[in-house]
C-alpha positions as a Markdown table, in Angstrom:
| # | Residue | x | y | z |
|---|---|---|---|---|
| 1 | Unk | -25.3 | 5.6 | 228.0 |
| 2 | Unk | -24.8 | 4.2 | 224.6 |
| 3 | Unk | -27.6 | 5.1 | 222.1 |
| 4 | Unk | -28.8 | 2.0 | 220.3 |
| 5 | Unk | -30.7 | 1.6 | 217.1 |
| 6 | Unk | -31.9 | -2.1 | 217.1 |
| 7 | Unk | -33.9 | -3.8 | 214.4 |
| 8 | Unk | -36.2 | -6.4 | 215.8 |
| 9 | Unk | -36.8 | -9.7 | 214.2 |
| 10 | Unk | -40.1 | -11.4 | 215.2 |
| 11 | Unk | -41.5 | -14.8 | 215.2 |
| 12 | Unk | -45.3 | -15.3 | 215.3 |
| 13 | Unk | -45.6 | -11.5 | 215.9 |
| 14 | Unk | -43.4 | -11.5 | 219.0 |
| 15 | Unk | -39.9 | -10.0 | 219.1 |
| 16 | Unk | -37.3 | -12.8 | 219.1 |
| 17 | Unk | -34.0 | -11.1 | 218.2 |
| 18 | Unk | -32.4 | -7.6 | 218.2 |
| 19 | Unk | -29.9 | -6.8 | 215.4 |
| 20 | Unk | -27.5 | -3.8 | 216.0 |
| 21 | Unk | -25.3 | -2.0 | 213.6 |
| 22 | Unk | -21.7 | -3.4 | 214.0 |
| 23 | Unk | -20.4 | 0.0 | 215.3 |
| 24 | Unk | -23.1 | 0.0 | 218.1 |
| 25 | Unk | -22.4 | -3.6 | 218.9 |
| 26 | Unk | -18.6 | -3.0 | 219.2 |
| 27 | Unk | -19.2 | 0.0 | 221.5 |
| 28 | Unk | -21.6 | -2.0 | 223.6 |
| 29 | Unk | -19.2 | -4.9 | 223.8 |
| 30 | Unk | -16.3 | -2.6 | 224.9 |
| 31 | Unk | -18.5 | -0.9 | 227.4 |
| 32 | Unk | -19.5 | -4.2 | 229.0 |
| 33 | Unk | -15.8 | -5.3 | 229.1 |
| 34 | Unk | -15.0 | -2.1 | 230.9 |
| 35 | Unk | -17.7 | -2.8 | 233.4 |
| 36 | Unk | -16.5 | -6.3 | 234.0 |
| 37 | Unk | -13.0 | -4.9 | 234.6 |
| 38 | Unk | -14.4 | -2.4 | 237.1 |
| 39 | Unk | -16.3 | -5.1 | 238.9 |
| 40 | Unk | -13.2 | -7.3 | 239.1 |
| 41 | Unk | -11.2 | -4.3 | 240.5 |
| 42 | Unk | -13.8 | -3.6 | 243.1 |
| 43 | Unk | -14.0 | -7.2 | 244.1 |
| 44 | Unk | -10.2 | -7.3 | 244.4 |
| 45 | Unk | -10.1 | -4.2 | 246.5 |
| 46 | Unk | -12.8 | -5.6 | 248.8 |
| 47 | Unk | -10.9 | -8.8 | 249.2 |
| 48 | Unk | -7.7 | -6.8 | 250.1 |
| 49 | Unk | -9.6 | -4.5 | 252.6 |
| 50 | Unk | -7.9 | -4.5 | 255.9 |
| 51 | Unk | -4.6 | -5.9 | 254.7 |
| 52 | Unk | -1.4 | -3.9 | 255.5 |
| 53 | Unk | -0.3 | -1.6 | 252.8 |
| 54 | Unk | 2.3 | 1.1 | 252.2 |
| 55 | Unk | 2.9 | 3.9 | 249.7 |
| 56 | Unk | 5.4 | 4.4 | 247.0 |
| 57 | Unk | 7.8 | 6.3 | 249.2 |
| 58 | Unk | 7.9 | 3.5 | 251.7 |
| 59 | Unk | 8.5 | 1.0 | 248.9 |
| 60 | Unk | 11.5 | 3.1 | 247.6 |
| 61 | Unk | 12.9 | 3.3 | 251.2 |
| 62 | Unk | 12.6 | -0.5 | 251.6 |
| 63 | Unk | 14.2 | -1.2 | 248.2 |
| 64 | Unk | 17.0 | 1.2 | 248.9 |
| 65 | Unk | 17.7 | -0.5 | 252.2 |
| 66 | Unk | 17.9 | -3.9 | 250.5 |
| 67 | Unk | 20.6 | -2.7 | 248.0 |
| 68 | Unk | 24.3 | -2.9 | 248.9 |
| 69 | Unk | 25.6 | 0.4 | 250.5 |
| 70 | Unk | 22.1 | 1.8 | 250.1 |
| 71 | Unk | 22.8 | 2.6 | 246.5 |
| 72 | Unk | 19.9 | 3.0 | 244.1 |
| 73 | Unk | 19.8 | 1.7 | 240.5 |
């Protein structure tokens, strides 16, 4: 986990805001963006679960079969 060193700003003796050094904020922001990407990937994989799929070798075979005389580029 990212180590944070926040400074707290208070109002009427209660914490209202947390201020982070910019380097920590940037690391935290990048971390959250990565987590969002991971969540989107997992959701896409779940949505595609059970759909027919094939591997790279099958794709190459199919592409080669579509080319004239079976030639590959």
